[in-house]
C-alpha positions as CSV (number, residue, x, y, z in Angstrom):
1,M,-1.0,9.2,49.1
2,E,-2.9,12.5,48.6
3,K,0.3,14.0,46.4
4,Q,0.9,11.0,44.4
5,K,-2.9,11.2,43.3
6,K,-2.3,14.7,42.6
7,L,0.6,13.8,40.2
8,L,-1.6,11.3,38.6
9,A,-4.0,13.2,37.7
10,M,-1.9,15.8,36.5
11,I,-0.1,13.5,34.2
12,L,-3.6,12.1,33.0
13,T,-4.8,15.9,32.0
14,V,-1.7,16.3,30.4
15,S,-1.5,13.4,28.1
16,V,-4.9,13.5,27.0
17,L,-4.0,17.7,26.0
18,T,-0.6,16.9,24.1
19,T,-0.7,13.7,22.9
20,S,-1.8,13.2,19.5
21,F,-0.8,9.9,18.4
22,I,-0.4,8.5,15.4
23,G,0.1,4.9,14.9
24,C,0.3,1.5,16.0
25,G,2.4,-1.5,16.6
26,V,6.1,-2.4,16.4
27,T,7.5,-1.4,13.0
28,E,10.6,-2.1,11.9
29,K,12.0,1.3,12.7
30,A,11.0,0.4,16.2
31,D,12.8,-2.9,16.3
32,N,16.0,-0.8,15.5
33,S,15.7,1.7,18.5
34,T,13.2,4.3,17.0
35,P,10.0,3.9,19.4
36,Q,6.7,4.6,18.3
37,S,6.4,8.0,20.0
38,T,9.7,10.1,20.4
39,E,8.1,11.7,23.1
40,T,9.1,11.8,27.1
41,V,7.8,8.4,28.6
42,Q,4.5,11.1,30.2
43,K,3.3,11.5,26.9
44,T,1.4,8.3,26.5
45,T,0.5,5.9,23.6
46,E,-3.2,7.3,23.9
47,L,-5.1,6.3,20.7
48,P,-6.9,9.3,19.2
49,T,-11.1,9.2,18.4
50,S,-12.1,9.0,15.0
51,E,-14.3,11.7,14.8
52,A,-11.4,13.2,13.0
53,A,-11.1,11.3,10.1
54,P,-13.1,11.8,6.8
55,E,-16.4,10.1,6.0
56,T,-16.7,7.3,3.7
57,T,-18.6,9.1,0.6
58,A,-19.8,7.2,-2.7
59,D,-17.6,9.2,-4.7
60,D,-14.5,7.0,-2.2
61,N,-16.5,4.1,-3.7
62,D,-16.8,4.5,-6.9
63,W,-13.2,4.9,-7.2
64,A,-12.4,1.7,-5.6
65,V,-14.9,0.0,-8.1
66,A,-13.4,2.4,-11.1
67,N,-9.9,1.1,-10.4
68,K,-11.4,-2.7,-10.3
69,L,-10.0,-2.8,-6.8
70,N,-12.9,-6.0,-6.4
71,E,-11.5,-7.6,-9.2
72,T,-8.9,-10.0,-9.8
73,E,-6.4,-9.8,-12.7
74,S,-3.2,-11.3,-13.9
75,S,0.0,-9.5,-13.3
76,E,1.0,-9.3,-16.4
77,E,-2.3,-7.4,-17.0
78,L,-1.2,-4.8,-14.4
79,Y,2.1,-4.7,-15.3
80,Q,1.3,-3.7,-18.8
81,K,-1.4,-0.4,-17.5
82,A,0.7,0.4,-14.5
83,L,3.8,0.9,-17.4
84,E,1.6,3.5,-18.9
85,T,0.5,5.2,-15.7
86,A,2.1,8.1,-13.6
87,G,5.4,7.5,-15.3
88,G,5.8,3.7,-13.9
89,E,5.9,5.0,-10.5
90,I,5.0,3.3,-8.0
91,H,5.2,5.1,-4.3
92,I,5.1,2.8,-1.1
93,Y,4.8,4.5,2.3
94,T,6.2,1.8,5.0
95,V,7.6,1.2,8.2
96,S,10.0,-1.1,6.8
97,G,13.8,-0.8,5.8
98,R,13.7,-4.1,3.6
99,M,11.2,-3.2,1.4
100,E,14.4,-1.4,-0.8
101,K,15.0,-5.0,-1.2
102,V,11.8,-5.7,-2.9
103,K,12.3,-2.4,-4.7
104,A,15.6,-4.3,-6.5
105,T,13.9,-7.5,-7.2
106,F,10.7,-5.8,-8.4
107,E,12.7,-3.1,-10.9
108,E,14.4,-6.4,-12.0
109,D,11.1,-8.8,-12.4
110,Y,9.0,-5.7,-14.3
111,P,11.5,-3.6,-16.2
112,G,10.5,-0.1,-17.0
113,L,8.7,0.5,-13.5
114,T,10.2,2.5,-10.3
115,L,9.5,1.7,-7.4
116,V,9.5,4.7,-5.0
117,V,10.2,3.5,-1.0
118,H,9.3,6.3,1.7
119,D,10.7,4.6,4.4
120,L,9.1,6.2,7.8
121,N,8.5,5.4,11.0
122,V,4.7,4.5,11.6
123,N,3.8,7.8,13.4
124,E,5.4,10.2,10.5
125,L,3.9,7.9,7.6
126,L,0.1,8.3,9.0
127,E,0.9,12.2,9.5
128,K,2.2,12.2,5.7
129,F,-0.9,10.3,4.3
130,R,-3.0,12.1,6.2
131,R,-1.9,15.8,5.5
132,E,-1.9,15.1,2.7
133,Y,-4.8,13.4,1.7
134,E,-6.8,15.8,3.5
135,A,-5.3,18.8,1.3
136,G,-6.0,17.2,-2.0
137,I,-2.1,15.6,-2.6
138,Y,-2.1,12.2,-3.8
139,T,1.3,10.9,-4.2
140,A,1.0,7.3,-2.4
141,D,-0.4,4.1,-3.9
142,V,0.2,1.8,-1.0
143,I,0.5,2.0,2.4
144,H,2.6,-0.5,4.6
145,V,2.2,-0.4,8.2
146,K,1.4,-2.7,11.5
147,E,-2.1,-3.2,12.5
148,Q,-2.8,-4.4,16.3
149,T,-5.4,-1.2,17.7
150,G,-8.0,-1.5,15.3
151,Q,-6.9,2.5,14.5
152,I,-5.9,1.4,10.7
153,L,-9.2,-0.4,10.6
154,K,-11.5,2.5,12.0
155,E,-10.1,5.5,10.8
156,Y,-8.7,4.6,7.8
157,V,-10.4,1.9,5.8
158,E,-13.8,2.2,7.5
159,T,-13.2,6.1,6.2
160,G,-12.4,5.4,2.6
161,M,-8.8,6.7,3.1
162,M,-7.7,3.4,2.5
163,H,-9.0,0.5,0.7
164,N,-8.9,-3.2,0.6
165,Y,-7.4,-5.3,-2.3
166,Q,-8.0,-8.8,-2.0
167,P,-8.2,-10.7,-5.4
168,E,-9.3,-14.3,-5.4
169,D,-6.2,-16.1,-6.8
170,I,-4.5,-14.5,-3.5
171,F,-6.7,-14.3,-0.7
172,G,-9.4,-16.6,-1.8
173,D,-7.9,-19.2,1.0
174,V,-6.8,-17.2,3.6
175,D,-8.7,-17.2,6.7
176,E,-11.7,-14.8,6.3
177,A,-10.6,-13.4,10.3
178,Y,-7.6,-12.1,8.9
179,L,-9.5,-9.8,6.5
180,Q,-11.2,-6.8,7.8
181,L,-7.6,-5.6,6.3
182,T,-5.4,-6.3,3.5
183,P,-3.0,-8.6,5.4
184,M,1.1,-9.8,4.0
185,Y,2.5,-11.3,6.8
186,F,2.4,-11.7,11.0
187,E,4.6,-11.1,13.6
188,A,4.6,-11.9,17.1
189,D,6.3,-10.9,20.1
190,W,7.4,-14.0,22.7
191,W,9.7,-14.2,26.1
192,Y,13.8,-14.5,25.2
193,F,16.1,-16.2,27.4
194,N,20.1,-16.4,27.6
195,S,20.6,-19.6,26.7
196,E,24.0,-19.5,27.7
197,Q,22.4,-19.4,31.7
198,Y,19.6,-21.6,30.9
199,E,19.3,-25.3,29.4
200,K,15.3,-24.4,29.1
201,S,13.1,-21.5,29.7
202,P,12.3,-20.8,33.5
203,I,9.2,-19.1,32.8
204,D,6.0,-21.1,31.1
205,S,3.6,-18.5,32.2
206,W,3.0,-14.7,32.4
207,W,2.0,-15.4,35.9
208,D,5.7,-16.4,36.4
209,L,6.4,-12.8,36.1
210,T,4.7,-11.5,39.0
211,R,6.8,-13.9,41.2
212,E,8.6,-12.2,43.6
213,E,12.1,-14.2,42.0
214,W,11.5,-12.0,38.7
215,N,11.1,-8.7,40.6
216,G,13.1,-6.6,38.3
217,K,14.9,-9.3,36.0
218,F,12.7,-8.9,32.9
219,M,12.6,-6.5,30.1
220,I,9.6,-4.9,27.9
221,V,8.9,-2.1,25.6
222,D,7.0,0.3,27.3
223,P,3.6,0.6,26.8
224,L,3.4,4.3,27.2
225,T,5.3,4.6,24.4
226,D,4.4,1.9,22.1
227,V,0.8,1.4,21.3
228,G,1.7,-2.0,20.3
229,Y,2.7,-3.0,23.7
230,M,-0.7,-1.5,24.9
231,A,-3.2,-3.0,23.0
232,L,-1.3,-6.2,24.0
233,L,-2.7,-5.3,27.8
234,T,-5.7,-4.5,26.7
235,T,-5.9,-7.7,25.0
236,I,-5.1,-9.9,28.1
237,V,-8.1,-7.5,29.8
238,E,-10.3,-8.8,27.1
239,N,-8.8,-12.1,27.7
240,A,-9.7,-11.9,31.6
241,D,-11.1,-15.4,31.9
242,L,-8.2,-17.2,29.9
243,M,-5.8,-15.5,32.8
244,A,-8.0,-16.8,35.7
245,E,-7.6,-19.9,34.4
246,A,-3.6,-19.8,33.3
247,Y,-3.6,-18.3,37.6
248,K,-5.1,-21.7,39.1
249,E,-2.8,-23.3,36.7
250,E,0.5,-21.6,38.1
251,F,-0.5,-21.3,41.7
252,G,-3.1,-24.3,42.0
253,E,-6.2,-22.1,43.7
254,E,-8.8,-19.7,41.9
255,I,-7.6,-15.9,41.9
256,V,-8.6,-13.9,44.6
257,L,-9.1,-9.8,43.7
258,A,-8.5,-7.1,45.5
259,D,-10.6,-4.2,45.6
260,D,-8.6,-2.6,43.0
261,E,-8.8,-5.4,40.6
262,P,-11.4,-5.6,38.1
263,N,-10.9,-8.7,36.7
264,A,-7.6,-11.0,36.6
265,G,-6.5,-9.2,33.0
266,Y,-6.1,-6.0,35.5
267,A,-5.3,-8.5,38.4
268,F,-1.9,-9.0,36.1
269,L,-1.5,-5.7,34.6
270,K,-1.2,-4.5,38.5
271,R,0.8,-7.6,39.6
272,F,3.3,-7.8,37.0
273,A,3.7,-3.3,37.2
274,Q,4.6,-4.1,40.7
275,N,7.0,-6.6,39.9
276,N,9.1,-4.0,38.5
277,P,9.5,-4.3,34.4
278,I,12.5,-3.1,33.1
279,F,11.2,-1.0,30.5
280,E,13.2,-0.4,27.1
281,T,12.9,1.4,23.7
282,S,13.0,-1.4,21.7
283,S,13.0,-4.7,20.7
284,N,16.6,-4.0,19.5
285,N,17.3,-3.0,22.5
286,I,15.9,-6.3,24.8
287,V,17.3,-8.8,22.9
288,K,21.2,-7.6,23.0
289,A,20.7,-7.4,26.9
290,V,19.4,-10.5,27.3
291,G,21.6,-12.4,24.5
292,A,24.8,-10.6,25.4
293,A,27.5,-14.0,26.5
294,G,29.1,-14.0,29.9
295,Q,26.3,-12.8,31.9
296,K,25.8,-14.0,35.8
297,D,22.1,-13.2,36.1
298,A,20.7,-12.2,32.5
299,P,16.7,-10.6,32.5
300,L,14.4,-12.2,30.7
301,G,12.8,-10.1,28.1
302,Y,9.9,-9.7,26.1
303,A,10.4,-8.6,22.2
304,V,9.4,-9.2,18.5
305,S,9.8,-12.6,17.4
306,S,11.9,-11.8,14.2
307,K,14.3,-10.9,16.2
308,L,15.3,-14.3,16.3
309,R,17.4,-14.0,13.1
310,E,19.9,-12.1,15.5
311,R,21.1,-15.7,16.9
312,D,22.7,-16.5,14.0
313,Q,23.4,-13.2,12.1
314,Q,24.7,-11.3,15.6
315,G,26.0,-14.6,17.5
316,W,23.1,-13.4,20.4
317,L,22.6,-16.4,22.7
318,L,18.7,-16.0,22.5
319,G,16.6,-18.9,23.7
320,V,13.0,-19.3,23.1
321,D,10.0,-21.9,24.4
322,P,6.5,-20.1,23.1
323,L,5.2,-23.6,22.4
324,N,4.9,-24.0,26.1
325,F,3.9,-20.3,27.5
326,A,0.1,-20.1,28.9
327,P,-2.1,-19.1,28.3
328,A,-0.9,-17.5,24.8
329,N,2.4,-15.4,23.9
330,G,0.4,-12.1,22.8
331,I,-1.1,-11.2,20.0
332,Y,0.2,-11.1,16.3
333,G,1.5,-7.7,14.8
334,M,-0.3,-8.0,11.5
335,N,1.6,-6.0,8.6
336,V,-1.4,-4.6,6.1
337,V,-1.1,-3.1,2.3
338,E,-3.7,-0.7,1.6
339,I,-4.0,1.0,-1.2
340,A,-4.5,4.5,-0.9
341,D,-7.8,6.3,-1.9
342,H,-7.3,8.3,-5.7
343,A,-3.8,6.5,-5.9
344,P,-2.0,8.0,-9.0
345,N,-1.3,4.4,-9.9
346,P,-3.6,1.9,-8.8
347,D,-2.7,-0.4,-11.3
348,G,0.9,-0.9,-10.2
349,A,-0.2,-0.8,-6.5
350,K,-2.4,-4.3,-7.2
351,L,0.7,-5.5,-9.0
352,L,3.1,-4.8,-6.0
353,I,0.3,-5.9,-3.4
354,R,0.6,-9.5,-5.5
355,Y,4.0,-9.2,-5.5
356,L,4.6,-8.9,-1.8
357,T,2.3,-11.7,-0.9
358,G,4.3,-14.2,-3.5
359,D,1.6,-13.8,-6.5
360,A,-0.4,-16.4,-6.9
361,D,1.2,-19.3,-7.0
362,G,3.1,-17.6,-3.7
363,T,7.0,-17.7,-5.8
364,A,7.2,-14.4,-6.2
365,R,10.0,-12.3,-4.7
366,G,8.5,-9.8,-2.8
367,F,7.9,-12.1,0.2
368,N,11.4,-12.9,0.1
369,P,12.7,-10.2,2.7
370,Y,10.0,-11.3,5.0
371,N,10.0,-14.7,5.2
372,T,12.1,-15.2,8.5
373,I,12.2,-17.0,11.5
374,G,9.1,-15.2,13.4
375,G,7.4,-13.9,10.6
376,W,4.7,-16.0,8.8
377,S,2.9,-15.2,5.8
378,V,-1.1,-15.2,5.6
379,R,-0.7,-17.5,2.7
380,S,-0.6,-21.4,3.4
381,V,1.0,-21.6,-0.5
382,V,4.4,-19.5,0.7
383,P,6.3,-22.5,2.4
384,T,8.0,-21.3,6.0
385,V,11.6,-20.8,6.4
386,E,13.5,-23.6,7.3
387,G,13.5,-23.6,11.5
388,N,10.6,-21.5,12.1
389,I,7.6,-22.6,14.0
390,A,4.5,-23.8,12.4
391,F,2.0,-20.4,11.9
392,E,-0.6,-22.5,13.4
393,D,0.8,-23.5,16.3
394,Y,2.1,-20.2,17.5
395,K,-0.3,-19.6,20.4
396,V,-2.2,-15.8,20.4
397,F,-5.1,-14.5,22.4
398,P,-8.3,-13.8,21.0
399,Q,-8.0,-10.5,19.7
400,D,-10.9,-8.2,18.6
401,L,-9.6,-4.9,17.3
402,E,-12.6,-3.4,18.0
403,Y,-12.8,-3.7,21.3
404,T,-8.8,-2.8,21.2
405,Y,-9.9,0.6,19.7
406,E,-12.6,0.9,22.3
407,H,-10.6,0.4,25.4
408,L,-7.1,0.8,25.0
409,N,-7.2,4.3,26.5
410,E,-9.3,3.5,30.1
411,V,-6.8,0.5,30.4
412,Q,-4.0,2.9,29.9
413,E,-5.2,5.1,32.7
414,Y,-5.5,2.1,34.7
415,W,-1.5,0.7,33.6
416,I,-0.4,4.1,34.8
417,S,-2.8,4.3,38.0
418,V,-0.7,0.9,39.5
419,Q,2.3,1.9,38.8
420,P,5.3,1.3,41.6
């Protein structure tokens, strides 16, 4: 036992000294088998403090106001001005390979403009942007990333390195709870089962995954290499009361906490970890493993919701039942589009954000590549793709980005401490 304690202390020390994590959430890159951290499992997802981030200055705010980021202009107005700026080029730093499809239609719909797509994983994207910004090199116009941890909010938007752009004709009917940033669309995660082996989902609660019958038979992306899943664990701790209620519903009695279980959220984390989940590097690998045909004992798998499209595209035998899962499926992955401070083509940046969100009437082709099963526009005017679950029906844990940002590292330390 003493040796184990010393080993844990060494791991935590090395993590703090060596980790310089930049990023958040599961990205399009991550779905294609590139985890957010390319280091070893010992390199954890610790969020940096915001002390190193530049402070917001009057000049930053003046730049945003001078470039009318707080106003509503028509797409035609912005188009004409964008043509005359930066050679008509608009640069987007994005975590999504689907942005190349946007490029094709954008350049058709706005002749003379060129969309330059920088397709990067989230670590590379934020590191590149920060280094350029601190060196006074302004290349990016729009930043597209997924926000689940509060890092984009705290370290980039609140410091003035990125700016919200929320014209009234686009965002006027979007829930204010989502407007700390500029949201484009939501993805989520849910539990997949093999539809050849099971007629319906064999689980209906997170607590099912602590039962002996599922020991070593369920898969999840390793939270120590992908901070989006550590954000999920942090939110489960935040919602300990819901986890306690779900425990009673599942087992018919109040939860009894062990000495090393501060609340029902932490208790779940420990019992879940000690039921031997199979850790993977990507959602793509998980749905392949779950959905392969001819299995006698297929695992369950927790993966990004948009991977359900592989059921039709790849023929994988994937079943889901997110409407009957307690106490909630998980947290949203909110894809955000922010305008870079001192963007070389701010009018082009505004035009692109309008295009990506469907423009005023919701019909612009920019959102089409993202309108898939398991993905939802933030705007009610944009129709949900056929076969998708209604956005308002999908149940998620209440999440406070400030709480996640402040508590993620301590939850991570607990998670490490309870590994079998």
